Phi, psi and omega in degrees: 000118182237157179197151175278348183079008182234161177072205183282133180291149176262162180276125177292164177305144184294337183275356178279157180299147180282109182263128174249149177237129180254105184267118188278167176286165181168006182051233185299331178294341180294347173302335179302334180301327180299312179297322179298310182297321178294314182294321177296317179299321179292336176275355183088013178259107179239115181296145176260354175223131182235123178232145182214153175235128179059238181299331176296326177292321180296309181294320179298320179293320177296322179295309182294327181279356177085022183240023183295318180296320178294321178296319178298316181297318180294316181300326180291340180266352185288128176239163186302317180296323179293321179295325181299338178293339179278347187269137175258103186281006175279003180054060178297159186294333189257347179162152183286328184273130180295128184297322180298316178296321179297316181292327174298318179296312181298325181297334181286328191236349180246116182300145178273072184227166171284148181300323182287355177267357181287155182290340178230152175300133181221145175208148178239154179255135172226174181236131174287116187295328184276328183253341184078007182281150176284134181241125178262117182263097185246358179212173183092190184286135184296314182299319180296321179296316179294316180301320179292318184293330183265006187284074178298124181304132180089340181255310179245153178289137175300156181255128180272123180225112183064241179255015184231157174253130184250141177228186187316126179291339180294347179290335184238330183211079187298327178233098193283064177298316182299324179292320176301314181294322179296331179275358174110011180291133176270329174232137181237127171258119178260142178237116185242098179292349180265003192303321182251025183301321183268001186275339183232150179223145172260139179257128179222128179056032174087357179237155178270117181245356180075182182281069191244029180251077190303316179231023177060217186282353188283317194283319183298312178299324181294320178294317180298320180296326182291345183287346176112157185296320182299316180295323179295317179297319178296320181294319179298316180299318179296319181293321179296322181292338183247019186304311181296321180295319181294323181296333182277347183288140179261344181232159178231130180290146178294150179282178186296320181290324177297319179295315179299314180296316181296318179297317179295318178300310182297315181300312183291327176299314181292318180296317180299315178302317181294314182295317184282342173294325180272334182215076184284152173287165177288326173223131178250121175260126186233088178301141181268083187226031179295341179284349177265124186265180194310313186247020180274063182292345179283358180256034183299320183300318178297314182295318180296317179298321179288330174299317176296318183296322182291330175296318178296321179296326183263014182303316178302318179293321178295319178297321182290317186278314185276331179084049179291000000 
């Protein structure tokens, strides 16, 4: 069984074990899934069941729909300034990213088809905002399922489905191993972009804040500016009055976006550990990308390369489990 790891996946022989792949959440780190899928395909490992949570759902849908190569090419052109065009700095009540721009993006890489029309079984995980329950999206429109699964609270607008509002699947099941097994997978390869999140820290101003600078210096000033002239004048006066005090400070508290990113990172790390302790995958692929933060989507090339590298590191385990 051979594959280039690009384009539309082919169906493996029916007598081979049913391999499912659980693509985890991770925001910008989720670009690593592209490299993982490509490297597995080059080894002749093509999943027959694809499940994803949050960014894993987006990449998984592009893979099953035959647009993985196009998604990789687009991600390689993404720069920080271009990503900022997607952000609404007026701080809307439902999310920072403009819904219209998001749907334009999804239309390029996610086919407008029903999930049951895809060549391989696919499912995405979302969270019911009112009950906190895990929702498995296994039917209906593919784009809507992806949009719901990636709806990070505060960043993307929740998706209304029936009588419920759906948000990011990573809140309840960051690496959906259980969903793969429920769809019939006999072997499950899990991909966890958060695996080494707590292993590395960046030091800034004398304190350890972790990899929490989602858009560097650009986003915080832009959000502050959007708050209005009166607030800015008040802030300037306050800062001038405390100039000497600020100069004496040795540390600086993290900003609002840093706090949001850090809280989400910690939460998903803990949930993932708990879920996989009870239902571990047969092989866990853990890209080493903790240095890439929540919204650094412009670092796709690094994440994709590390996705490929982690497959090579785990080659002995893959050979043992899959039988290469």
